Backbone as a printed PyTorch tensor [residue, N CA C, xyz], in Angstrom:
tensor([[[-50.0500, -31.2290, -19.2920],
         [-49.0940, -32.0610, -19.3820],
         [-47.7210, -32.0690, -19.6450]],

        [[-46.8760, -32.8990, -19.0830],
         [-45.4810, -32.4470, -19.2460],
         [-44.8400, -33.5630, -20.1040]],

        [[-44.1360, -33.3050, -20.9930],
         [-43.5680, -34.2590, -21.6810],
         [-42.1780, -34.8970, -21.0030]],

        [[-41.8480, -36.1140, -21.0580],
         [-40.5900, -36.8430, -20.5830],
         [-39.9090, -36.4360, -21.5920]],

        [[-38.3270, -36.7660, -20.9910],
         [-36.7610, -36.2300, -21.8310],
         [-36.8620, -37.5700, -22.2320]],

        [[-36.8630, -37.8830, -23.4890],
         [-36.4220, -39.6400, -23.8090],
         [-35.1520, -39.8770, -23.8810]],

        [[-34.3830, -38.8500, -23.8320],
         [-32.6010, -39.3160, -23.7550],
         [-32.6590, -39.7820, -22.3310]],

        [[-33.6470, -40.2270, -21.4800],
         [-33.1900, -40.3210, -20.0620],
         [-33.8540, -41.6170, -20.1690]],

        [[-34.6290, -42.1930, -21.2810],
         [-35.3710, -43.5270, -21.3310],
         [-34.2880, -44.5980, -22.1090]],

        [[-33.9270, -45.6850, -21.1020],
         [-32.7110, -46.5610, -21.5940],
         [-33.7730, -47.4600, -22.8410]],

        [[-35.0560, -47.5930, -22.9540],
         [-35.4490, -48.0880, -23.6430],
         [-35.2870, -47.8010, -25.1840]],

        [[-35.7490, -46.2320, -25.0770],
         [-35.7830, -45.2940, -26.3080],
         [-34.1390, -45.4410, -26.6290]],

        [[-33.3930, -45.1020, -26.1690],
         [-32.0520, -45.1940, -26.7760],
         [-31.6050, -46.3130, -27.3940]],

        [[-32.2880, -47.4000, -26.8390],
         [-31.7570, -49.0870, -27.0980],
         [-32.3410, -49.0300, -28.3370]],

        [[-33.3530, -48.5690, -28.6120],
         [-34.2190, -49.0290, -29.8130],
         [-33.5550, -48.2280, -30.9780]],

        [[-33.0630, -46.7100, -30.4330],
         [-32.4280, -46.1260, -31.4080],
         [-31.2200, -46.6490, -32.0120]],

        [[-30.4450, -47.1150, -30.8660],
         [-29.0710, -47.8820, -31.0640],
         [-29.1980, -49.0080, -32.2190]],

        [[-30.2060, -49.7160, -31.8760],
         [-30.7650, -50.8590, -32.5900],
         [-30.9550, -50.3550, -34.0330]],

        [[-31.9540, -49.6210, -34.4080],
         [-32.0890, -49.3440, -35.7000],
         [-30.9070, -48.6510, -36.3010]],

        [[-30.0230, -47.7990, -35.7380],
         [-28.6210, -47.4810, -36.3550],
         [-27.6880, -48.7860, -36.5450]],

        [[-27.8740, -50.0060, -35.7810],
         [-27.0740, -50.8790, -36.1410],
         [-27.7840, -51.9090, -37.2750]],

        [[-28.8960, -51.9200, -37.4890],
         [-29.6780, -52.7610, -38.4730],
         [-29.5400, -51.9970, -39.5870]],

        [[-29.3420, -50.3910, -39.8020],
         [-29.0630, -49.8160, -41.0810],
         [-27.9300, -50.2630, -41.4460]],

        [[-26.7710, -50.1810, -40.5010],
         [-25.2990, -50.1020, -40.7480],
         [-25.0330, -51.6430, -41.0700]],

        [[-26.0500, -52.9410, -40.2820],
         [-25.7520, -54.3930, -40.8720],
         [-26.1160, -54.4780, -42.0190]],

        [[-27.0770, -53.9420, -42.5640],
         [-27.4730, -54.3560, -43.9250],
         [-26.6040, -53.6210, -44.5890]],

        [[-26.1250, -52.5350, -44.6870],
         [-25.5310, -51.5280, -45.6150],
         [-23.6420, -52.0730, -45.6200]],

        [[-23.4810, -52.4130, -44.3850],
         [-22.1550, -52.7950, -44.5730],
         [-21.2710, -54.4510, -44.2540]],

        [[-22.6710, -55.1530, -43.8750],
         [-22.3140, -56.3630, -43.4990],
         [-23.0930, -57.3300, -44.5770]],

        [[-24.5610, -57.3090, -44.2580],
         [-25.2120, -58.5170, -45.2190],
         [-26.6380, -58.0100, -45.5220]],

        [[-27.3060, -58.2350, -46.5970],
         [-28.7520, -58.2460, -46.2830],
         [-29.4890, -59.5060, -46.1630]],

        [[-28.4770, -60.8460, -46.7040],
         [-28.8530, -61.8900, -46.3980],
         [-29.0100, -62.4460, -45.3440]],

        [[-27.5960, -62.5310, -44.3940],
         [-27.6360, -62.9370, -43.3990],
         [-27.6330, -62.0690, -42.0930]],

        [[-28.6680, -62.3420, -40.9500],
         [-28.8080, -61.0850, -40.1450],
         [-27.8650, -61.2640, -39.2650]],

        [[-28.0780, -60.3550, -38.1990],
         [-26.9800, -60.2570, -37.0330],
         [-27.2420, -61.4500, -36.2960]],

        [[-28.6020, -61.8900, -35.9570],
         [-28.5060, -62.9090, -35.0660],
         [-28.1020, -64.5530, -35.5690]],

        [[-28.3470, -64.3540, -37.0850],
         [-27.5090, -65.4090, -37.5020],
         [-26.2480, -65.7120, -37.5950]],

        [[-25.7920, -64.1600, -38.1490],
         [-24.3040, -64.4420, -37.6910],
         [-24.0000, -64.8300, -36.3140]],

        [[-24.4350, -64.4520, -35.2590],
         [-24.1600, -64.6750, -34.2060],
         [-23.9540, -66.3920, -33.8070]],

        [[-25.1070, -66.8450, -34.4230],
         [-25.3340, -68.6040, -34.6150],
         [-23.6460, -68.7890, -35.2750]],

        [[-23.8050, -68.8880, -36.5510],
         [-22.5540, -69.1930, -37.2630],
         [-21.2880, -68.6720, -36.6280]],

        [[-21.1350, -67.6120, -35.6920],
         [-19.8350, -67.3490, -34.8930],
         [-19.8200, -68.3650, -33.7780]],

        [[-20.7900, -68.4910, -32.9480],
         [-20.8890, -69.6070, -32.0490],
         [-20.6190, -71.0390, -32.4280]],

        [[-20.9060, -71.6760, -33.6820],
         [-20.7130, -72.6030, -34.0010],
         [-19.0740, -72.8520, -34.5770]],

        [[-18.7080, -71.8140, -34.8920],
         [-17.3240, -71.7920, -35.3460],
         [-16.7070, -71.8150, -33.8420]],

        [[-16.7990, -71.3270, -33.0050],
         [-15.8750, -70.8660, -31.5210],
         [-16.2310, -72.7460, -30.9990]],

        [[-17.6590, -73.4140, -31.0400],
         [-18.0160, -74.4260, -30.5550],
         [-18.6290, -75.0380, -31.2340]],

        [[-18.2120, -75.6320, -32.3420],
         [-18.6290, -76.9350, -33.0620],
         [-19.6210, -77.8060, -32.3410]],

        [[-20.5310, -78.3950, -33.1530],
         [-21.2880, -79.9190, -32.4450],
         [-22.1790, -79.1000, -31.0470]],

        [[-22.5570, -78.1680, -31.0980],
         [-23.7860, -77.8210, -30.2070],
         [-25.3400, -77.9540, -30.5130]],

        [[-25.9080, -78.9870, -29.3630],
         [-27.2470, -78.8600, -29.6080],
         [-28.2740, -77.2940, -29.7340]],

        [[-29.1090, -77.3520, -30.5570],
         [-29.8980, -76.3960, -30.7110],
         [-30.1490, -75.2890, -29.4510]],

        [[-30.7670, -75.7950, -28.3760],
         [-30.7160, -75.3820, -27.4310],
         [-29.5230, -74.2530, -26.9200]],

        [[-28.4870, -75.2400, -26.7030],
         [-27.0950, -74.5440, -26.3430],
         [-27.0100, -73.5570, -26.7700]],

        [[-27.3100, -73.3830, -28.7140],
         [-26.8100, -72.3330, -29.2100],
         [-27.4070, -71.1830, -28.8750]],

        [[-29.0200, -71.4960, -28.6550],
         [-29.9960, -70.3930, -28.2550],
         [-29.5110, -69.7130, -26.7690]],

        [[-28.9380, -70.4780, -26.1080],
         [-28.2810, -69.9750, -24.6430],
         [-27.1550, -69.2750, -24.9080]],

        [[-26.3080, -69.5020, -25.7690],
         [-25.0260, -68.6920, -26.0600],
         [-25.4450, -67.2930, -26.6200]],

        [[-26.2190, -67.4060, -27.5870],
         [-26.5600, -65.8870, -28.2920],
         [-27.7640, -65.1960, -28.1060]],

        [[-28.2510, -65.8450, -26.5350],
         [-29.3040, -65.2770, -26.3590],
         [-30.8010, -65.1740, -27.0000]],

        [[-30.7900, -66.1620, -27.9120],
         [-32.3040, -66.2660, -28.3170],
         [-33.2480, -67.0630, -27.8260]],

        [[-34.5110, -66.8750, -27.5700],
         [-35.7200, -67.7330, -27.4190],
         [-35.7140, -69.2390, -27.7900]],

        [[-36.4130, -70.2550, -27.8130],
         [-36.4530, -71.3710, -28.3790],
         [-37.1210, -71.1540, -29.7490]],

        [[-38.2280, -70.5690, -29.6710],
         [-38.9420, -70.2950, -31.0680],
         [-37.9960, -69.3870, -32.3600]],

        [[-37.4150, -68.6710, -31.7250],
         [-36.4680, -67.7310, -32.7220],
         [-35.2840, -68.5500, -32.7580]],

        [[-34.7820, -69.1890, -32.0670],
         [-33.5960, -70.0290, -32.4310],
         [-34.1610, -71.1240, -33.3450]],

        [[-34.9760, -71.8000, -33.3070],
         [-35.5540, -72.5060, -34.4520],
         [-35.8250, -72.2230, -35.4740]],

        [[-36.1440, -71.0620, -35.6330],
         [-36.5140, -70.0940, -37.0640],
         [-35.3280, -69.8830, -37.2030]],

        [[-34.1500, -69.4450, -36.7550],
         [-33.0080, -68.8800, -37.5340],
         [-32.1010, -70.2770, -37.7370]],

        [[-32.3210, -71.3210, -37.0280],
         [-31.4170, -72.7810, -37.4300],
         [-32.1610, -72.9680, -38.4970]],

        [[-33.5490, -73.0750, -38.9110],
         [-33.9220, -73.3740, -40.1580],
         [-33.5090, -72.3780, -41.3270]],

        [[-33.6410, -71.3720, -41.2820],
         [-32.9590, -70.4570, -41.9890],
         [-31.4610, -70.7680, -42.4350]],

        [[-31.0230, -70.7680, -41.6800],
         [-29.4010, -71.1680, -42.1600],
         [-29.3280, -72.6920, -42.6440]],

        [[-30.0250, -73.5480, -42.4860],
         [-29.9920, -74.9770, -42.9260],
         [-30.5820, -74.9300, -44.2990]],

        [[-31.4020, -74.1180, -44.6080],
         [-32.0920, -74.2220, -45.9490],
         [-31.4920, -73.1500, -46.6090]],

        [[-30.5470, -72.2560, -46.2240],
         [-29.4790, -71.4970, -47.3310],
         [-28.0030, -72.7630, -47.5350]],

        [[-28.1460, -73.4070, -46.6930],
         [-26.9540, -74.3180, -46.6930],
         [-25.9550, -74.1780, -46.1500]],

        [[-25.8830, -73.2390, -45.0080],
         [-24.9070, -73.0450, -44.0550],
         [-24.4590, -73.8510, -42.9870]],

        [[-25.3950, -74.5290, -42.2290],
         [-25.1460, -75.4820, -41.3750],
         [-26.1740, -76.7930, -41.7960]],

        [[-25.5670, -77.9690, -41.0710],
         [-26.2290, -79.0920, -41.2090],
         [-26.6050, -79.4800, -39.4820]],

        [[-27.6430, -80.1610, -39.6450],
         [-27.8330, -80.9470, -38.4810],
         [-27.4010, -82.3320, -38.5880]],

        [[-26.7310, -83.1860, -37.1910],
         [-26.0130, -84.1000, -37.4030],
         [-26.6830, -84.9900, -36.1260]],

        [[-26.8190, -86.3660, -36.4360],
         [-27.2730, -87.0200, -35.1420],
         [-26.3270, -87.1070, -34.1330]],

        [[-26.4590, -86.9320, -32.8160],
         [-25.6920, -86.9860, -31.6100],
         [-25.2610, -88.3720, -31.3200]],

        [[-24.1570, -88.9570, -31.8010],
         [-23.6070, -90.1550, -31.6530],
         [-23.8090, -90.7580, -30.1580]],

        [[-24.0070, -90.0280, -29.5290],
         [-24.1690, -90.2850, -27.7490],
         [-25.2530, -90.2580, -27.6360]],

        [[-26.4660, -89.7430, -28.2810],
         [-27.9170, -89.3980, -27.7790],
         [-28.4060, -89.5540, -29.1920]],

        [[-28.7950, -90.4360, -29.9510],
         [-29.8080, -90.7600, -31.3000],
         [-31.1150, -89.8720, -30.9610]],

        [[-31.3390, -89.2860, -30.2900],
         [-32.4900, -88.2430, -30.1130],
         [-32.4550, -87.1080, -30.2440]],

        [[-30.9840, -86.6380, -30.2010],
         [-30.5370, -85.1410, -30.1720],
         [-29.7830, -84.9700, -31.6820]],

        [[-29.8810, -83.8100, -32.1400],
         [-29.2180, -83.2700, -33.0890],
         [-27.9700, -82.2570, -32.5600]],

        [[-27.0960, -82.0440, -33.5870],
         [-26.1430, -81.2270, -33.1140],
         [-25.8360, -80.4790, -34.6120]],

        [[-25.3740, -79.4580, -34.2290],
         [-25.3000, -78.2850, -35.4340],
         [-24.0330, -78.0390, -35.7200]],

        [[-23.5950, -78.2450, -37.3090],
         [-22.1750, -78.1610, -37.7210],
         [-22.1460, -77.0890, -38.9550]],

        [[-21.3160, -76.5080, -39.1460],
         [-21.2180, -75.4110, -40.4770],
         [-21.2180, -76.3250, -41.4450]],

        [[-21.3400, -76.1360, -42.5850],
         [-21.2300, -76.8710, -43.8510],
         [-19.5730, -75.7440, -44.1680]],

        [[-18.9760, -76.0550, -45.4460],
         [-17.8660, -75.3960, -46.0910],
         [-18.4490, -73.9660, -46.3000]],

        [[-19.7090, -73.8000, -46.9650],
         [-20.4180, -72.7540, -47.2010],
         [-20.3700, -71.8620, -46.0880]],

        [[-20.9450, -72.5150, -44.6100],
         [-21.2000, -71.7920, -43.7460],
         [-19.5210, -71.2550, -42.9770]],

        [[-18.8010, -72.0140, -43.1610],
         [-17.1420, -71.2490, -42.6760],
         [-17.0020, -70.2640, -43.6520]],

        [[-17.0680, -70.3240, -44.6720],
         [-16.8230, -69.3940, -45.7200],
         [-17.2020, -67.8040, -45.6500]],

        [[-18.8710, -67.9190, -45.2030],
         [-19.8240, -67.0360, -45.1200],
         [-19.4080, -66.3460, -43.8470]],

        [[-18.9890, -67.3140, -42.6850],
         [-18.5920, -66.6090, -41.2060],
         [-17.4310, -65.8320, -41.4610]],

        [[-16.2270, -66.4100, -42.1820],
         [-15.2180, -65.4790, -42.2630],
         [-15.3830, -64.2170, -43.5000]],

        [[-16.2730, -64.4490, -44.0510],
         [-16.3570, -62.9840, -44.8910],
         [-16.9560, -61.8530, -43.9970]],

        [[-18.2980, -62.6270, -43.5040],
         [-18.6040, -61.3110, -42.4970],
         [-17.9560, -61.1590, -41.0920]],

        [[-17.0320, -61.8440, -40.6580],
         [-16.2480, -61.7310, -39.8470],
         [-15.5530, -60.3780, -39.9490]],

        [[-15.0570, -60.1460, -41.2490],
         [-14.2530, -59.2930, -41.8340],
         [-15.1300, -57.6620, -41.8410]],

        [[-16.1660, -58.0190, -42.5730],
         [-17.2660, -56.6630, -42.3420],
         [-17.8850, -56.3370, -41.0600]],

        [[-18.2420, -57.4710, -40.5790],
         [-18.5010, -56.9610, -39.0750],
         [-17.3080, -56.1170, -38.3110]],

        [[-16.4460, -56.4120, -38.3570],
         [-15.1870, -55.8540, -37.2740],
         [-15.2440, -54.4420, -38.2550]],

        [[-15.3120, -54.2040, -39.4710],
         [-15.2540, -52.9340, -39.9350],
         [-16.5690, -52.1700, -39.7690]],

        [[-17.6840, -52.7250, -39.4720],
         [-19.2520, -52.0280, -39.2360],
         [-18.7920, -51.5950, -37.9040]],

        [[-18.2880, -52.5180, -36.8480],
         [-18.2550, -52.1460, -35.5310],
         [-17.3090, -51.1520, -35.0620]],

        [[-16.2800, -50.9530, -36.1200],
         [-15.5220, -49.5940, -36.0970],
         [-16.2390, -48.4440, -36.4410]],

        [[-17.0140, -48.4150, -37.0800],
         [-18.0060, -47.2650, -37.6050],
         [-18.9130, -46.9260, -36.5260]],

        [[-19.8100, -47.8770, -36.2610],
         [-20.7020, -47.6070, -35.0860],
         [-20.0470, -47.1490, -34.0730]],

        [[-18.9120, -47.5060, -33.3470],
         [-18.4480, -47.1620, -32.1690],
         [-17.6180, -45.7120, -32.1590]],

        [[-17.1680, -45.4380, -33.5830],
         [-16.4160, -44.3420, -33.8240],
         [-16.5720, -42.8440, -32.8200]],

        [[-18.0580, -42.6740, -32.6110],
         [-18.2200, -41.5190, -31.8320],
         [-17.2880, -41.5360, -30.4520]],

        [[-16.9040, -42.5800, -30.0220],
         [-16.1110, -42.8310, -28.4600],
         [-14.5040, -43.0720, -28.6750]],

        [[-14.0950, -42.8260, -27.7050],
         [-12.5690, -42.9490, -27.8390],
         [-12.5960, -44.3580, -27.3400]],

        [[-11.3080, -45.0570, -27.5630],
         [-10.9860, -46.2280, -27.2780],
         [-11.7520, -46.5860, -25.8730]],

        [[-11.0940, -45.8790, -24.7110],
         [-11.5820, -45.9330, -23.3070],
         [-13.0030, -46.1940, -23.2620]],

        [[-13.7160, -45.2210, -24.1750],
         [-15.2440, -45.1370, -23.8450],
         [-15.8440, -46.3440, -24.5050]],

        [[-15.4170, -46.8300, -25.5720],
         [-15.4840, -47.6310, -26.1600],
         [-15.8960, -49.0210, -25.1390]],

        [[-14.8140, -49.3340, -24.7150],
         [-14.5500, -50.2880, -23.5720],
         [-15.4520, -50.4000, -22.4350]],

        [[-15.7700, -48.9700, -22.1220],
         [-16.3100, -48.5870, -20.6050],
         [-18.2360, -49.0230, -21.5020]],

        [[-18.5350, -48.8060, -22.6640],
         [-19.7420, -48.7050, -23.2140],
         [-20.1420, -49.9950, -23.3410]],

        [[-19.0720, -50.6860, -23.9800],
         [-19.1600, -52.1740, -24.3110],
         [-19.6120, -53.0810, -22.7630]],

        [[-18.9050, -52.8250, -21.9410],
         [-18.9590, -53.3860, -20.6350],
         [-20.0960, -53.0720, -19.9400]],

        [[-20.6830, -52.0660, -19.9660],
         [-21.6890, -51.5610, -19.4040],
         [-23.1210, -52.2460, -20.1780]],

        [[-22.8870, -52.1850, -21.3250],
         [-23.8410, -52.6380, -22.5300],
         [-23.9950, -54.1750, -21.5320]],

        [[-22.7820, -55.3890, -21.6100],
         [-22.6370, -56.3940, -21.3180],
         [-23.4520, -56.5200, -19.9080]],

        [[-23.2730, -55.7760, -19.0260],
         [-23.9570, -55.9850, -17.6090],
         [-25.2980, -55.4740, -17.7920]],

        [[-26.0290, -54.5580, -18.2920],
         [-27.2690, -54.6480, -18.4520],
         [-27.9800, -55.7090, -19.3130]],

        [[-27.0790, -56.3020, -20.3230],
         [-27.7290, -57.5390, -20.9560],
         [-27.9520, -58.4810, -20.2620]],

        [[-26.8010, -58.8320, -19.6060],
         [-26.4460, -59.8810, -18.4640],
         [-27.7100, -59.9850, -17.6000]],

        [[-28.0560, -58.7850, -17.0450],
         [-28.9920, -58.6490, -15.8750],
         [-30.6460, -58.8610, -16.7810]],

        [[-30.5340, -58.1770, -17.8050],
         [-32.1430, -58.2250, -18.7470],
         [-32.4770, -59.4310, -18.7740]],

        [[-31.6800, -60.4500, -18.6630],
         [-32.0940, -62.0960, -19.2980],
         [-32.7750, -62.4130, -17.9830]],

        [[-32.2890, -61.9340, -16.8900],
         [-32.8650, -62.3770, -15.5790],
         [-34.7060, -61.8070, -15.3920]],

        [[-34.9810, -60.9830, -16.6510],
         [-36.3460, -60.3410, -16.7150],
         [-37.4620, -61.2410, -17.3080]],

        [[-37.0150, -62.3590, -17.5660],
         [-38.0560, -63.1530, -17.9760],
         [-39.4290, -63.6550, -17.3270]],

        [[-39.4490, -63.1690, -16.1990],
         [-40.3710, -63.1830, -15.1040],
         [-40.0760, -61.6680, -14.0600]],

        [[-40.7980, -60.6260, -15.0950],
         [-40.3620, -59.1290, -14.3060],
         [-40.9510, -58.9790, -12.9460]],

        [[-41.8110, -59.7880, -12.5840],
         [-42.5730, -59.3960, -11.4820],
         [-41.8130, -60.0400, -10.3030]],

        [[-41.1110, -61.3730, -10.7090],
         [-40.0190, -61.7930,  -9.6880],
         [-38.7070, -60.9470,  -9.5180]],

        [[-38.7660, -60.6270, -10.5590],
         [-37.2170, -60.0980, -10.6570],
         [-37.4840, -58.6360,  -9.7810]],

        [[-38.1900, -57.8960,  -9.6340],
         [-38.7530, -56.4500,  -9.1950],
         [-38.6220, -56.8590,  -7.6090]],

        [[-39.8110, -58.1870,  -7.1470],
         [-39.9070, -58.6550,  -5.9440],
         [-38.5160, -58.7740,  -4.9240]],

        [[-37.4540, -59.2410,  -6.1580],
         [-36.2470, -59.6990,  -5.4800],
         [-35.5740, -58.1370,  -5.1540]],

        [[-35.9260, -57.4630,  -5.9350],
         [-35.1170, -56.1130,  -5.7490],
         [-35.9000, -55.1690,  -4.7520]],

        [[-36.7430, -55.3040,  -4.3110],
         [-37.2840, -54.7000,  -3.4830],
         [-36.9650, -54.6520,  -1.9140]]])
């Protein structure tokens, strides 16, 4: 039996990167607010008054995960749900004053963490690395039905 070289397996490397990111996040950014929760806060700073589905799409979280994240942020008093004046069946999400303060504080910490995380790369390599990761992530979102995706590529 021959062992495979795991350094050529993107999933293995992605898991290792995620572990390193998680460690840095908890150490340098926050133990209370997770990276996906920060992504929601950040999205609502950029685009206030989005509905839950739209926020989930913007940050790449599925329906059940975004519902859980929104619930936790709401219980912490970082965001409010307000009824959409155009459609009374829909709720819009809005950061509270505490949510805005938390986002501002975490933005500074996140920038510092990102510098540490990407420190092994030159500025040009960082740009290329992020561009390549974005391309793979964008394509991976099409993998919700892997059989259909693979069939389309053959």
